[in-house]
C-alpha positions in Angstrom: -40.8 -18.6 12.2 -43.4 -19.8 14.7 -45.6 -17.8 16.5 -47.9 -18.6 19.8 -51.1 -17.0 20.0 -53.5 -18.0 22.9 -57.1 -16.9 22.3 -60.0 -16.5 24.9 -60.0 -16.5 29.1 -57.7 -17.9 31.6 -55.6 -21.2 30.6 -55.4 -23.8 33.2 -52.8 -26.1 32.1 -52.2 -29.9 33.2 -48.2 -31.0 33.5 -48.3 -32.6 30.2 -49.5 -29.7 28.8 -46.5 -27.9 29.4 -44.2 -30.4 28.7 -46.0 -30.0 25.1 -45.6 -26.5 25.0 -41.7 -26.7 26.5 -41.4 -29.1 23.8 -42.7 -26.8 20.9 -40.6 -24.0 22.0 -37.3 -25.6 22.4 -38.1 -27.3 18.9 -38.9 -23.6 17.8 -35.8 -21.9 19.3 -33.6 -24.6 17.8 -35.4 -24.5 14.4 -35.6 -20.7 14.2 -32.0 -20.5 15.1 -30.0 -19.1 11.9 -26.2 -18.6 11.4 -24.1 -17.3 8.7 -22.6 -19.5 5.6 -20.0 -18.7 3.2 -21.5 -20.1 -0.5 -19.3 -20.2 -3.4 -21.4 -21.1 -6.8 -20.0 -22.5 -10.3 -18.9 -19.8 -12.4 -15.3 -18.0 -12.2 -14.8 -15.0 -10.0 -13.6 -11.8 -12.0 -9.7 -12.6 -11.4 -10.3 -15.9 -13.3 -13.0 -15.6 -15.7 -11.5 -16.3 -19.4 -14.6 -15.9 -21.4 -17.2 -18.4 -22.3 -20.2 -16.7 -21.0 -22.5 -15.2 -23.8 -21.9 -11.3 -23.5 -19.3 -11.2 -21.4 -15.5 -10.7 -22.5 -12.7 -12.2 -20.1 -11.4 -10.3 -17.0 -9.2 -12.8 -15.7 -5.5 -11.3 -14.8 -2.5 -13.0 -15.2 -0.3 -13.6 -12.0 1.0 -10.2 -10.6 -1.2 -8.6 -13.0 -3.2 -5.5 -11.3 -6.9 -5.8 -11.3 -8.4 -3.4 -13.9 -11.8 -2.5 -11.5 -12.7 0.3 -13.8 -12.8 -1.6 -17.1 -16.4 -2.1 -18.4 -15.9 -5.9 -18.8 -15.2 -6.1 -15.0 -18.0 -3.6 -14.0 -20.3 -6.0 -16.4 -19.4 -9.6 -15.5 -19.0 -8.3 -11.8 -22.8 -7.2 -11.7 -23.6 -10.6 -13.5 -22.2 -12.5 -10.5 -24.3 -10.5 -8.1 -27.5 -11.2 -10.0 -26.6 -14.9 -9.9 -26.3 -14.8 -6.6 -29.5 -12.8 -5.9 -31.7 -14.7 -8.5 -30.4 -18.2 -6.6 -31.9 -17.0 -3.2 -34.7 -15.8 -4.7 -35.7 -18.9 -6.5 -35.2 -21.3 -3.5 -36.3 -19.2 -0.5 -39.1 -16.6 0.2 -38.4 -13.0 0.7 -37.5 -12.2 4.5 -36.4 -15.9 5.3 -32.9 -14.6 4.7 -30.1 -11.9 4.6 -27.4 -11.7 1.8 -25.1 -9.9 3.8 -22.0 -9.8 1.0 -21.9 -10.8 -2.7 -17.8 -12.0 -3.9 -17.0 -11.2 -7.4 -13.3 -10.3 -7.9 -11.4 -12.9 -5.7 -14.0 -16.1 -5.4 -17.6 -16.2 -6.8 -20.2 -16.4 -4.2 -21.8 -15.1 -1.4 -22.1 -14.8 2.8 -25.8 -15.4 3.6 -27.7 -15.4 7.2 -30.0 -18.4 7.1 -31.2 -21.2 9.3 -29.5 -24.4 9.0 -32.3 -26.2 7.0 -32.0 -23.5 4.7 -28.2 -24.0 4.2 -28.7 -27.5 3.4 -31.1 -26.7 0.5 -28.3 -24.5 -0.5 -25.8 -27.2 -0.4 -27.9 -29.7 -2.5 -29.1 -26.5 -5.2 -27.7 -26.9 -8.6 -24.9 -24.9 -9.3 -23.7 -24.3 -5.7 -20.4 -25.9 -4.9 -19.3 -25.4 -1.2 -21.4 -24.0 1.8 -19.3 -23.1 4.7 -20.6 -22.2 8.1 -18.7 -18.8 8.9 -16.2 -19.4 11.7 -14.6 -16.4 13.9 -10.9 -15.3 13.6 -9.1 -13.0 16.6 -6.6 -10.4 16.6 -3.5 -12.3 17.1 7.6 1.1 17.9 10.0 3.6 18.5 13.2 1.6 18.9 12.6 -0.9 16.0 13.9 1.0 12.9 17.2 1.6 14.7 17.3 -2.4 15.3 16.5 -3.1 12.1 18.9 -1.1 10.9 16.7 1.4 8.9 17.6 5.0 9.3 21.0 4.5 8.4 20.9 1.3 6.0 17.7 1.3 4.2 15.8 4.7 4.1 18.8 6.8 2.9 18.9 4.7 -0.1 15.6 5.5 -1.1 15.9 9.3 -0.4 15.7 9.2 3.4 13.0 8.6 5.9 11.0 11.5 4.2 10.1 9.0 0.7 10.5 6.0 2.0 7.6 4.0 1.1 6.3 6.7 -0.8 3.3 5.9 -3.0 3.1 2.2 -1.7 -0.6 1.3 -0.7 -0.6 -0.8 2.9 -4.0 -1.9 3.5 -4.9 -3.1 6.8 -7.7 -5.8 7.6 -8.1 -5.0 11.7 -9.8 -3.2 14.0 -9.7 0.4 12.0 -8.0 3.3 12.9 -7.7 6.5 15.2 -7.3 9.2 12.4 -6.1 12.1 14.5 -3.3 10.6 15.6 0.1 12.0 15.0 1.4 9.5 13.7 -1.1 9.5 10.8 -1.4 13.2 10.3 -0.9 14.6 6.5 2.0 17.3 7.8 2.1 20.4 6.3 5.4 20.2 5.4 5.5 17.5 3.7 1.9 17.6 1.9 0.6 14.0 0.3 -0.4 14.5 -3.3 -2.7 12.7 -5.2 -2.6 8.7 -5.7 -4.8 7.9 -9.4 -3.8 4.3 -8.7 -5.7 3.6 -5.6 -9.5 3.7 -5.7 -10.7 3.2 -2.2 -13.5 4.9 -0.4 -13.2 7.2 2.9 -16.6 6.5 5.1 -17.5 10.0 6.8 -17.6 10.2 10.8 -21.1 10.3 12.0 -20.5 12.6 14.6 -17.8 15.3 13.1 -18.8 14.7 9.7 -15.5 14.8 8.6 -13.9 12.2 6.2 -11.6 9.2 7.9 -9.1 10.0 4.8 -6.2 12.7 4.9 -3.8 12.0 2.1 -1.8 9.9 4.6 -4.9 7.6 5.4 -6.1 7.7 1.4 -9.1 4.5 2.4 -11.0 4.1 5.4 -13.8 1.5 5.4 -15.6 -1.1 8.1 -17.1 -4.6 7.4 -19.6 -5.7 9.9 -22.5 -7.3 8.4 -21.7 -10.9 9.8 -20.9 -9.6 13.2 -24.4 -7.9 13.2 -26.5 -11.1 11.8 -24.5 -12.9 14.6 -25.8 -10.5 17.1 -21.9 -9.8 18.4 -21.8 -6.2 17.2 -22.2 -3.2 19.7 -22.2 0.0 18.2 -21.6 2.1 21.0 -17.9 0.6 21.7 -17.5 -1.1 18.3 -18.2 1.8 16.2 -20.0 1.7 12.7 -17.6 3.3 11.0 -13.8 2.8 10.3 -12.8 4.3 13.8 -10.5 2.2 16.4 -12.6 1.2 19.4 -10.0 -1.4 20.2 -6.6 0.3 19.8 -5.0 -2.9 17.9 -5.5 -1.4 14.4 -4.0 1.9 15.0 -0.9 0.0 16.6 -0.6 -2.0 13.6 -0.8 0.6 11.0 1.8 2.8 12.6 4.2 -0.2 12.9 4.1 -0.5 9.3 3.5 2.8 8.0 3.3 5.4 10.8 5.3 8.7 10.5 8.6 9.4 11.4 9.9 10.9 14.7 6.4 10.9 16.7 7.3 11.8 20.7 5.8 8.4 22.3 4.6 10.4 25.4 2.6 8.5 28.4 2.1 9.9 31.9 3.7 12.9 31.1 7.4 10.7 30.0 8.7 10.4 26.7 9.9 7.1 25.7 12.0 7.9 22.6 10.1 8.9 18.7 8.1 6.2 16.8 8.3 5.6 13.3 7.0 3.1 10.9 8.6 0.8 8.9 7.9 2.7 5.6 7.4 6.4 7.1 5.9 7.6 3.6 3.5 4.8 2.7 -0.4 5.6 2.5 -2.8 3.6 4.6 -5.8 1.9 3.7 -8.1 0.9 6.3 -10.4 -2.1 6.0 -11.9 -2.6 9.7 -13.5 -6.2 10.1 -12.4 -7.0 13.6 -13.8 -5.9 16.8 -13.5 -5.3 20.6 -14.9 -8.1 22.6 -15.2 -11.1 20.1 -12.6 -10.2 17.3 -14.4 -10.7 13.9 -16.0 -12.9 11.4 -14.4 -14.8 8.1 -17.5 -13.1 6.2 -16.3 -10.0 6.9 -12.7 -10.4 6.5 -13.1 -12.1 3.1 -15.2 -9.1 2.0 -12.8 -6.5 3.7 -9.9 -8.5 1.6 -12.1 -8.8 -1.6 -12.4 -4.5 -1.1 -9.0 -3.8 -0.7 -7.7 -5.9 -3.8 -10.3 -4.2 -5.5 -9.2 -0.7 -4.5 -5.9 -1.3 -5.7 -3.7 -1.7 -2.3 -0.2 -3.0 -3.1 0.1 -4.8 0.6 -2.0 -6.6 2.8 -1.6 -6.9 6.1 -3.2 -9.4 8.2 -2.7 -9.2 12.1 -5.6 -11.6 12.3 -6.1 -15.3 11.9 -8.8 -18.0 12.5 -9.8 -19.4 15.7 -9.4 -23.1 14.0 -9.4 -24.5 10.1 -13.1 -24.1 9.2 -15.1 -27.3 10.8 -16.6 -28.0 7.3 -13.4 -27.9 5.0 -11.1 -31.2 5.3 -8.0 -29.3 4.2 -6.4 -26.3 5.3 -5.6 -24.8 2.2 -8.8 -25.1 0.9 -11.0 -23.0 2.4 -12.9 -19.3 1.6 -10.1 -17.4 3.6 -7.1 -18.5 1.9 -8.5 -19.2 -1.3 -9.8 -15.4 -1.2 -5.9 -14.8 -0.2 -4.4 -17.0 -3.3 -6.6 -14.9 -5.7 -5.2 -11.6 -3.9 -1.4 -12.7 -4.4 -2.6 -13.9 -8.5 -3.7 -10.2 -8.6 -0.4 -9.2 -7.4 -1.0 -8.0 -4.1 1.4 -9.0 -1.0 0.0 -11.0 1.7 1.4 -10.6 5.2 -0.1 -12.6 8.3 0.8 -13.0 11.9 1.7 -16.6 12.4 -0.2 -17.2 15.8 0.1 -16.3 19.4 0.0 -20.3 20.4 3.4 -20.7 21.4 5.9 -22.3 22.3 3.9 -25.3 21.8 4.3 -27.0 18.3 1.9 -27.1 15.6 0.1 -24.0 16.9 0.2 -22.0 13.5 -2.7 -20.5 12.5 -1.4 -19.3 9.0 -0.4 -22.2 6.5 -0.2 -21.0 3.3 2.7 -21.0 0.9 1.4 -17.7 -0.9 1.4 -15.5 2.1 4.2 -14.5 4.3 3.8 -16.0 7.9 5.7 -13.8 10.2 6.8 -15.0 13.9 7.2 -12.8 16.9 10.8 -11.8 18.0 12.0 -10.5 21.3 14.3 -7.4 20.4 17.6 -5.7 21.9 15.8 -3.3 24.1 14.6 -4.7 27.9 13.1 -2.5 30.5 14.3 -3.5 34.3 13.7 -1.8 37.7 14.7 -2.2 41.3 13.1 -2.3 44.7 15.7 -1.5 47.6 14.8 -2.5 50.9 15.5 -1.0 54.3 17.5 -4.4 55.1 20.0 -3.5 52.3 18.5 -6.2 50.3 17.7 -5.4 46.4 15.1 -6.9 44.3 15.0 -6.8 40.7 11.4 -5.9 38.9 9.8 -4.3 36.0 8.1 -1.2 36.2 8.6 1.9 33.6 8.6 4.8 36.4 10.6 7.3 37.9 12.2 6.6 41.2 11.4 7.9 44.6 13.9 10.7 45.8 17.7 9.7 46.2 18.7 8.8 49.6 15.2 8.9 50.9 13.4 5.8 52.3 9.8 5.1 52.6 7.6 3.1 55.0 5.9 0.4 53.3 2.4 -0.3 54.0 0.5 -3.3 52.6 -3.6 -3.0 51.2 -4.0 -5.6 53.8 -3.5 -3.5 56.7 -5.0 -0.5 55.6 -8.6 -1.4 54.5 -11.0 1.3 56.2 -13.7 -2.2 57.3 -13.3 -5.7 57.4 -16.7 -5.7 55.6 -14.7 -4.5 52.0 -12.4 -7.3 52.1 -14.9 -8.8 49.9 -13.7 -6.4 47.0 -10.0 -7.9 47.3 -8.5 -4.7 48.3 -5.0 -6.2 48.2 -5.2 -5.7 44.1 -5.6 -2.1 44.9 -8.0 -1.3 42.6 -10.8 0.4 44.7 -9.2 3.6 46.7 -12.2 3.8 48.7 -11.4 1.0 50.8 -8.2 2.2 51.8 -7.3 4.2 54.6 -5.8 7.5 53.5 -4.5 8.8 56.3 -2.3 5.7 56.6 -1.2 5.2 53.4 -0.1 9.3 52.2 3.5 9.6 52.0 4.2 6.2 52.1 4.7 3.1 49.6 2.0 1.3 49.3 2.4 -2.7 48.9 0.0 -4.7 46.5 -0.6 -7.9 45.7 -0.4 -9.2 42.0 -3.0 -11.9 41.5 -5.0 -14.0 39.0 -7.5 -11.0 38.6 -4.4 -8.8 36.7 -4.1 -12.1 34.2 -7.8 -12.0 33.3 -8.3 -8.4 32.9 -10.1 -7.6 35.9 -7.6 -5.8 37.7 -4.9 -3.6 35.8 -1.4 -2.1 36.9 -3.0 1.0 35.5 -5.6 1.5 38.0 -3.0 0.1 41.2 -1.2 3.8 40.3 -4.5 5.6 40.3 -5.0 4.4 43.3 -1.9 4.7 44.9 -1.9 8.7 43.4 -5.2 9.3 45.2 -4.6 8.2 48.3 -1.3 10.1 48.4 1.2 7.6 48.3 4.8 8.3 47.2 4.9 5.2 45.0 3.4 1.2 45.0 4.9 -2.1 44.7 3.1 -5.2 43.1 4.3 -8.3 44.6 3.0 -11.5 42.7 0.9 -13.7 44.7 -0.5 -16.9 43.1 -0.6 -16.7 39.2 0.4 -19.8 37.3 4.2 -20.5 36.6 5.4 -19.2 33.0 2.9 -16.7 33.3 4.1 -13.5 31.4 4.7 -10.0 32.8 5.4 -7.0 30.8 6.1 -3.5 31.8 3.9 -1.1 32.2 4.2 3.0 32.2 3.0 4.5 35.1 3.1 8.2 36.2 4.6 7.4 39.2 7.1 5.4 41.4 6.0 1.7 41.0 7.5 -1.5 40.2 6.6 -5.4 39.8 8.5 -7.8 41.4 7.2 -10.8 39.5 9.7 -13.6 41.0 7.9 -15.4 43.4 11.0 -16.2 45.2 11.6 -12.5 45.0 8.2 -11.7 46.5 8.4 -13.7 49.1 11.5 -12.1 50.7 9.5 -8.4 50.5 7.1 -10.2 52.5 9.0 -11.9 55.1 10.7 -8.8 55.5 7.4 -6.9 55.8 6.1 -9.2 58.4 9.4 -9.3 60.5 9.7 -5.5 60.4 5.6 -4.8 61.3 4.4 -4.8 65.1 1.1 -6.3 65.7 -1.0 -6.4 68.9 -3.2 -9.4 69.6 -5.9 -9.1 66.9 -3.3 -8.6 64.5 -4.0 -5.0 64.2 -0.9 -3.0 63.2 0.8 -1.4 65.9 3.7 0.5 63.8 4.8 0.2 60.3 9.0 -0.6 60.4 9.3 -1.7 56.7 11.1 0.5 54.3 12.0 0.5 50.8 13.4 2.8 47.7 12.3 2.1 43.8 14.8 2.6 41.4 14.2 4.4 38.0 12.9 2.2 35.5 11.8 4.8 32.5 15.3 3.9 30.6 15.7 0.4 28.5 19.0 -1.3 28.7 20.0 -3.0 25.3 21.2 -6.5 25.3 23.1 -8.3 22.7 21.6 -11.6 23.3 18.6 -10.3 20.4 16.6 -11.2 18.9 15.2 -14.1 20.4 12.0 -16.3 19.6 9.1 -15.0 21.5 7.4 -17.5 24.0 3.9 -16.5 22.6 5.1 -17.1 19.1 3.5 -19.5 17.2 5.5 -22.6 16.0 5.5 -25.1 13.4 6.0 -27.8 12.0 3.0 -26.8 9.3 -0.3 -28.8 9.3 -1.9 -29.7 6.3 -5.2 -31.4 7.1 -7.0 -33.3 9.9 -5.1 -36.1 10.0 -2.3 -33.4 11.2 0.1 -35.0 9.2 3.0 -32.4 8.8 3.0 -30.5 5.4 6.5 -30.4 2.9 6.1 -26.5 3.4 8.0 -24.9 6.1 5.8 -22.6 8.2 6.6 -19.7 10.0 8.4 -18.2 6.8 10.1 -15.2 8.8 10.9 -13.7 12.1 10.3 -10.2 13.0 10.2 -7.9 16.3 7.2 -8.5 17.7 7.4 -8.6 21.8 6.9 -5.0 23.6 6.4 -2.9 20.7 5.7 0.8 21.2 3.2 2.5 18.9 0.1 4.4 18.6 -3.2 3.7 20.4 -6.5 4.8 20.3 -7.8 6.8 23.5 -11.4 5.1 22.3 -9.8 1.2 23.0 -10.3 -0.5 25.9 -8.4 -3.9 24.3 -5.6 -3.3 27.4 -6.6 -2.3 30.6 -3.0 -0.5 30.9 -3.8 1.8 28.1 -7.1 2.9 28.6 -7.4 6.5 27.7 -3.5 6.7 25.9 -2.4 7.8 23.0 0.6 5.1 22.9 0.9 1.6 23.6 3.6 -1.0 24.5 2.2 -4.2 23.7 3.2 -8.0 21.9 2.2 -10.5 20.0 2.8 -11.9 16.4 0.4 -9.2 15.4 2.9 -6.5 16.0 5.7 -8.3 13.8 3.4 -8.6 10.7 3.4 -4.7 10.1 7.3 -5.0 10.8 7.3 -7.3 7.6 4.4 -5.5 6.0 6.3 -2.1 6.2 9.5 -3.4 5.3 8.3 -5.2 2.1 6.8 -1.4 0.9 10.3 -0.2 0.9 11.3 -3.0 -1.6 8.3 -2.8 -3.4 9.2 1.0 -3.9 12.5 -0.3 -5.2 11.5 -3.1 -7.0 8.0 -2.2 -8.3 7.5 -5.0 -10.8 8.6 -7.6 -8.5 6.1 -10.6 -8.2 4.4 -11.4 -4.3 6.9 -14.5 -4.2 9.9 -12.6 -5.5 9.7 -10.1 -2.5 9.1 -12.9 -0.2 12.6 -14.7 -1.6 14.2 -11.7 -1.2 13.1 -11.2 2.7 13.4 -15.2 3.6 16.9 -15.4 1.8 18.8 -12.5 3.3 17.1 -13.0 6.8 19.8 -13.8 9.7 19.9 -17.3 12.1 23.0 -15.3 14.6 22.1 -12.7 17.1 23.5 -9.5 17.7 26.5 -11.2 19.7 26.8 -13.6 16.8 25.7 -16.3 18.2 22.7 -18.8 17.1 19.3 -17.2 17.9 17.4 -18.6 21.0 13.6 -19.4 21.7 12.0 -18.5 24.8 10.8 -22.0 25.9 8.6 -23.9 29.4 11.1 -25.9 31.2 9.7 -29.4 32.7 8.8 -27.0 35.6 6.9 -24.1 33.4 9.7 -21.7 34.1 10.9 -19.5 31.3 14.4 -21.1 29.5 16.1 -20.7 26.6 17.1 -23.1 23.9 18.7 -23.3 20.3 16.2 -22.2 18.1 14.9 -24.2 14.7 13.3 -23.2 11.3 9.7 -24.2 13.4 10.5 -21.1 15.6 11.8 -18.6 13.2 11.5 -19.8 9.2 14.4 -18.6 7.6 15.3 -16.2 10.3 15.3 -12.7 11.5 14.2 -10.1 9.0 17.3 -8.1 7.4 16.1 -5.0 5.8 19.3 -3.8 4.2 19.9 -7.2 2.8 16.2 -7.7 1.5 16.7 -5.0 -0.8 19.5 -6.5 -3.0 19.2 -10.5 -2.3 21.4 -11.0 -5.7 19.0 -14.3 -6.5 15.2 -14.5 -6.1 13.0 -17.9 -6.1 10.0 -16.6 -8.2 6.6 -18.5 -7.8 3.5 -18.2 -9.8 -0.1 -18.8 -9.7 0.5 -22.2 -12.0 3.3 -23.1 -9.3 0.7 -22.6 -6.3 -1.9 -24.7 -8.0 1.0 -27.5 -8.8 1.3 -27.6 -5.0 -2.0 -28.1 -4.4 -2.1 -30.8 -6.7 0.2 -33.2 -5.4 -0.3 -32.5 -1.6 -1.5 -35.7 -0.2 -5.1 -36.6 -0.1 -6.2 -33.4 -1.9 -9.5 -33.8 -2.5 -9.7 -32.4 -6.1 -13.3 -31.5 -6.5 -12.6 -28.9 -3.5 -9.7 -27.6 -5.5 -11.3 -27.3 -9.0 -14.3 -25.3 -6.8 -11.8 -23.2 -5.4 -9.5 -22.5 -8.1 -11.6 -23.2 -11.0 -8.7 -24.8 -12.7 -8.2 -28.7 -12.9 -4.8 -30.3 -12.1 -3.1 -29.9 -15.4 0.1 -29.2 -13.8 2.3 -31.0 -11.3 5.6 -30.4 -9.0 6.1 -34.2 -8.6 6.1 -33.3 -4.7 4.7 -30.6 -3.0 8.1 -30.1 -1.5 9.4 -29.1 -5.5 7.5 -26.1 -4.8 10.0 -23.1 -5.5 9.9 -21.5 -2.2 13.2 -20.3 -0.4 12.9 -23.2 1.9 12.8 -27.0 1.6 10.7 -29.5 3.9 10.5 -33.0 3.4 8.1 -34.1 6.4 8.2 -37.8 5.4 11.5 -39.0 3.6 11.9 -42.7 2.6 15.3 -43.6 1.8 16.5 -40.6 -1.1 14.7 -37.7 -2.6 16.0 -35.1 -4.8 14.6 -31.5 -4.8 14.7 -28.9 -7.4 14.7 -25.1 -7.3 15.3 -22.6 -9.6 16.7 -18.8 -8.9 16.7 -15.8 -11.1 19.5 -13.3 -11.1 18.1 -9.9 -10.1 21.7 -8.4 -10.3 24.6 -8.2 -12.6 26.3 -11.6 -13.9 27.6 -13.5 -10.7 29.1 -16.5 -9.9 27.6 -18.6 -7.2 29.1 -21.5 -5.3 26.7 -24.0 -3.5 27.6 -25.6 -0.1 25.4 -27.4 2.2 25.1 -28.6 5.7 22.6 -30.8 7.5 22.2 -32.9 11.0 23.9 -36.0 11.0 21.0 -38.1 10.4 20.2 -36.9 7.0 23.2 -36.5 4.4 22.7 -33.7 1.9 24.1 -33.3 -1.7 23.6 -30.4 -4.1 24.6 -30.1 -7.7 26.0 -28.1 -9.5 29.1 -27.0 -7.1 28.6 -23.9 -9.1 26.9 -22.2 -11.5 27.0 -18.4 -13.5 24.2 -16.6 -14.1 23.5 -13.6 -16.5 21.4 -10.9 -15.2 17.8 -11.5 -15.5 18.6 -15.4 -16.6 17.1 -18.5 -14.4 19.2 -21.5 -13.3 18.2 -24.4 -11.7 19.6 -26.4 -8.7 19.1 -30.0 -6.9 19.3 -31.3 -3.4 19.4 -34.6 -2.5 18.6 -35.9 0.9 19.4 -39.4 2.1 18.5 -40.9 5.5 21.1 -42.5 7.1 19.3 -43.0 10.7 15.9 -43.2 12.2 15.7 -40.7 14.9 12.0 -40.0 14.9 12.8 -36.0 15.0 13.4 -33.8 12.4 17.0 -32.6 11.3 17.8 -29.1 10.1 20.3 -27.8 7.7 20.3 -25.5 4.8 22.0 -24.6 1.8 23.9 -21.6 0.9 24.4 -19.6 -2.6 27.6 -17.5 -1.8 28.2 -14.9 -5.1 31.3 -13.5 -6.3 30.3 -10.8 -5.8 29.3 -10.4 -2.1 25.8 -11.9 -2.3 25.0 -14.6 0.0 21.4 -16.6 -0.4 20.5 -19.0 2.2 17.5 -21.5 2.5 17.1 -23.4 5.4 16.3 -27.4 4.8 14.0 -29.5 7.2 13.4 -33.3 6.4 12.5 -36.3 8.9 13.6 -39.7 7.8 11.6 -42.4 7.8 11.8 -46.4 7.0 10.7 -47.3 3.8 
């Protein structure tokens, strides 16, 4: 690091002297800057090491085999790898010029280090170094959903009821931590949790209360922030240097997957039902690597994943995704993040990841790889609606989880702009109703306060919660928010309120309200109000309405097709994989959390995102794992996908929310690029009949046949040469078929395994007219545990420059139905 020292008396500088110092200071700032890098080095990690290093025996796990970290072989080889990391850094750099943040030993062999760009280049050129990736950021991507998914009557009873649903299955959460004192996570005295010897995770202690974050329900709690601290992004006063959730997101996802059953959801004194996780007896292991203001860093997330696999989790939930593919990695599937997940799957961990919230635009996914399950978000059948009845008899629709004003009693409407105390306060945007001190309490008391919903609410600088607080402090009987000038297509979610309140989100309805108010309000020549004559009543918005048009793909849910690399050529792999509820999900919240302005200080929140959809799948997969403990991650994924639904509750094809040309919300027919294989059906997933299984070798074969793959890059992440090929990546044995570049005729092979009694399956198929489809054989009889191949032949009939969609259906004589989506685009030769 360069230092400047001036010795002697006063210094008189010429312009050229100033310029020189500015240049030197600029150089100091640039040269002195450091960044975090993830470095991989030669030598296999624990999960891949097959021997060969003198003095160390093999530690490699076979596919779907748990990692035994208590083994002396694993311990000694892990220590050997970490020593290599330290020796390399000590050889290259002077002590104090770098900071090693993590050693990665189990899933990848390398480390995270905080160094200057020049030092990173030195590392890149050093013997034994395979890759140097600059760290990149990641971002954060339910009372009724158990009933909507049929769990209480169709799934839990078969496993012993909710008292045993998910028993002894450990779900790991890479998220923003947990609020351990929430009733969704308590260890109930009536049904205490016993010890769980298979799990080896640690439990940090709260520095304030001196109590462990674990209680039997929560079996592991650790935090990872070295990269965040090194980057200068970590603020201990709000981010908490512990597993404590300072955001709310982590508590929410954990409760969706594994929260206790029958927890009353109370907000503002009203109950919105009883909450339950999908697997209410599953255990929770917390690996905090996300933080309130900035999300997180891949270096911290990779360390958290490493630790989760080391500790022995069964399932890993990632409601997190990269801001973008890493800048130094050319191929999407090969980077420290996805390579770590591949090793986790190899070790038998089922990995679930949110697909992303970049919808409704195509190619907006942040979850790409075949070894994980990428989850899209659906709107379920519950809708919250409310209405405002004006004095002229007009009824305006809106939203607001609020009680009604008194029946048969009309109240005067007073606009915030007309009750400001002083014109000087206009700089505070009084129409937002965020500051009660700028409004005249005498004019508001006993009336309905009329406020404006502006961009400030969209940006988060204003909140509906604060409007309610303002109205209450001024003695109003209720409030109305009318949309002013937000962009078309802005999404409006209902917010629980402690008093009558409603948001009129339709611009035309807002104009009707404003016109009525103007016409009813008399003013003097200065524009000052002489008398308020507009009146209204607010309806009851506490009770939801159940719709048959559900599920619907949520507007924000990321869409396919999947991308392979920076050329943006589509991959022969369907993503997302599956659809699950992710819109307006009630679940636990951290009262410390400040991520959602409307839920500050609350114990529950109703929020939306693929972050909410992923833990639904994580919890349901725990139920499958409980029933079929020896299934591979690919088998669980197959069961979820092949049993899913493409029809809604009304037996009509699932729709997707989309923008029309004017950016207003509309509905279109959904495709596999919206929902993958379809909407999850937990009951059918427990008994799928057939599974499409795949192992580590199959994933390597997929990578080796991916067009444009860099074999050197592949070798450095997998430590395996391309000795096994699938011919084409679309031959990977997934429960879907995607051919992004179909020329003339292609034949695709799939293998199914019978996990039930002997059954005869007939195979049928259908496809859009531009592509013909044929399957062979027409039927097959499969014995228990046996496997059978079938082929699907696709032929181009016409060039449409768009994808064609279809499906293959295997219908069993014992009632099983196994369906896989087919996606293809035809090209000329």
